[in-house]
Backbone as numpy.savetxt, mean C-alpha at the origin, in Angstrom:
# Nx Ny Nz CAx CAy CAz Cx Cy Cz
14.30 2.12 -5.11 12.90 3.51 -5.65 13.46 4.41 -5.35
13.16 5.36 -5.83 13.24 6.78 -5.97 12.07 7.77 -5.00
12.50 8.87 -4.63 11.35 9.16 -4.21 10.09 9.88 -5.39
9.01 9.82 -4.12 7.83 9.59 -4.85 6.68 10.88 -4.49
6.09 11.53 -5.12 5.01 12.67 -4.69 3.83 11.82 -4.05
3.60 10.47 -4.42 2.95 9.79 -3.51 2.74 9.40 -2.11
1.67 10.22 -1.07 2.17 9.37 0.51 2.58 7.83 0.44
1.30 7.23 0.03 1.07 5.66 0.36 1.37 4.91 -1.01
2.28 3.39 -0.78 2.31 2.74 -1.84 1.69 1.46 -1.37
1.30 1.05 -2.17 0.34 -0.24 -1.98 1.37 -1.46 -2.84
1.59 -2.18 -1.94 1.92 -3.89 -2.57 1.13 -4.78 -2.47
0.71 -6.10 -3.22 -0.20 -6.54 -2.88 -0.60 -7.64 -3.60
-0.61 -8.95 -3.40 -0.79 -10.16 -4.40 -2.70 -10.54 -4.37
-3.17 -11.15 -5.67 -4.25 -11.48 -5.88 -4.39 -12.41 -5.91
-5.36 -13.08 -5.41 -6.16 -14.74 -5.57 -5.49 -15.46 -6.32
-5.54 -14.51 -7.83 -5.12 -15.61 -8.71 -3.81 -15.43 -9.25
-2.96 -14.79 -8.33 -1.85 -14.61 -8.54 -1.08 -13.22 -9.16
-2.15 -12.56 -9.29 -1.62 -10.91 -9.87 -0.97 -10.34 -8.62
-0.03 -9.44 -9.41 0.70 -8.42 -8.40 0.10 -7.03 -8.81
-0.29 -6.41 -7.58 -0.78 -5.17 -7.82 0.41 -4.43 -7.28
0.80 -3.02 -7.70 1.49 -2.12 -7.31 0.89 -0.61 -8.13
0.43 -0.05 -7.01 -0.06 1.43 -7.09 -0.24 2.50 -5.54
-0.19 3.35 -6.38 0.09 4.38 -5.13 -0.93 5.32 -4.68
-1.10 6.06 -3.92 -2.18 6.86 -3.69 -2.08 8.44 -2.75
-2.75 9.09 -2.60 -2.13 10.52 -2.18 -2.64 10.72 -0.91
-3.99 10.29 -0.78 -4.40 10.78 0.64 -5.07 8.95 0.90
-5.23 8.97 2.72 -6.05 7.98 3.30 -7.11 7.76 2.51
-7.98 8.53 2.46 -9.21 8.24 1.69 -9.48 7.68 0.41
-8.51 8.09 -0.51 -8.18 7.36 -1.85 -7.70 5.76 -1.50
-6.44 5.59 -0.45 -6.10 4.61 0.04 -7.55 3.11 0.62
-8.21 3.84 1.33 -9.36 3.17 1.51 -10.17 2.83 0.52
-10.90 3.79 -0.08 -11.43 3.31 -1.28 -10.67 2.24 -2.27
-9.42 2.70 -2.68 -9.02 1.08 -3.36 -8.84 0.09 -2.78
-8.60 0.00 -1.64 -8.80 -1.18 -0.78 -9.93 -1.83 -0.58
-11.22 -0.93 -0.72 -12.61 -1.75 -0.78 -13.06 -1.88 -2.40
-12.76 -1.35 -3.24 -12.87 -1.49 -4.44 -12.17 -2.99 -4.67
-11.24 -3.32 -4.42 -10.41 -4.77 -4.76 -10.16 -5.30 -3.70
-10.83 -5.17 -2.51 -10.85 -6.16 -1.31 -11.39 -8.14 -1.86
-12.27 -8.03 -2.48 -12.50 -9.62 -3.26 -11.60 -10.11 -3.85
-10.64 -9.13 -4.33 -9.28 -9.70 -5.68 -8.39 -9.91 -5.00
-7.93 -9.35 -3.35 -6.74 -9.45 -2.88 -6.57 -10.55 -1.81
-5.56 -10.92 -1.47 -5.07 -11.78 -0.15 -4.45 -10.95 1.03
-5.51 -10.66 1.58 -5.55 -9.32 2.74 -4.38 -9.47 3.48
-3.47 -10.79 3.57 -2.57 -11.29 4.72 -1.16 -10.71 3.58
-1.29 -10.36 2.75 0.07 -10.24 1.39 -0.20 -8.74 0.72
-1.02 -7.88 1.74 -1.12 -6.11 1.44 0.07 -5.55 2.49
1.10 -5.11 1.53 1.97 -4.35 2.31 1.61 -2.78 1.88
1.15 -1.80 2.94 1.46 -0.49 2.36 2.16 0.30 2.98
2.83 0.79 2.46 3.97 1.95 2.86 3.82 3.77 3.16
4.09 4.24 3.96 4.04 5.45 4.20 5.07 6.19 4.07
4.90 7.01 3.13 6.59 7.73 2.22 6.74 8.86 3.20
5.81 9.85 4.18 5.92 10.94 5.01 5.92 10.28 6.52
5.88 9.15 6.53 6.10 8.23 8.14 7.80 8.93 8.95
7.79 8.94 9.93 9.44 9.67 10.33 10.22 8.43 10.25
11.37 8.53 9.82 12.25 7.64 9.78 13.08 6.77 10.82
12.70 7.42 11.83 12.73 6.79 13.20 11.79 5.60 12.85
11.04 5.83 13.34 9.06 5.22 13.29 9.61 3.97 12.43
9.53 3.96 11.00 10.09 3.40 10.33 11.17 2.08 10.76
12.01 2.61 11.06 13.42 1.30 12.01 13.02 0.64 12.58
11.90 1.00 13.52 11.10 -0.19 14.56 9.99 -0.63 14.44
9.15 -0.26 13.27 8.21 -1.10 12.76 8.55 -2.06 12.00
7.35 -3.08 12.04 7.50 -4.43 11.57 6.39 -4.80 10.62
């Protein structure tokens, strides 16, 4: 995956087996998207990637 101008990348799995892949510019947009789709998502299958996170912190985060 190449560089993206979006800050947050969201990968999630829905309750019906759907796959969600979207991006958000700011934390408020991320929170709004999560609130709008919360009833459709398996919350333990949601991955949010912060593209502006320090590379050393990415190495040690799980």
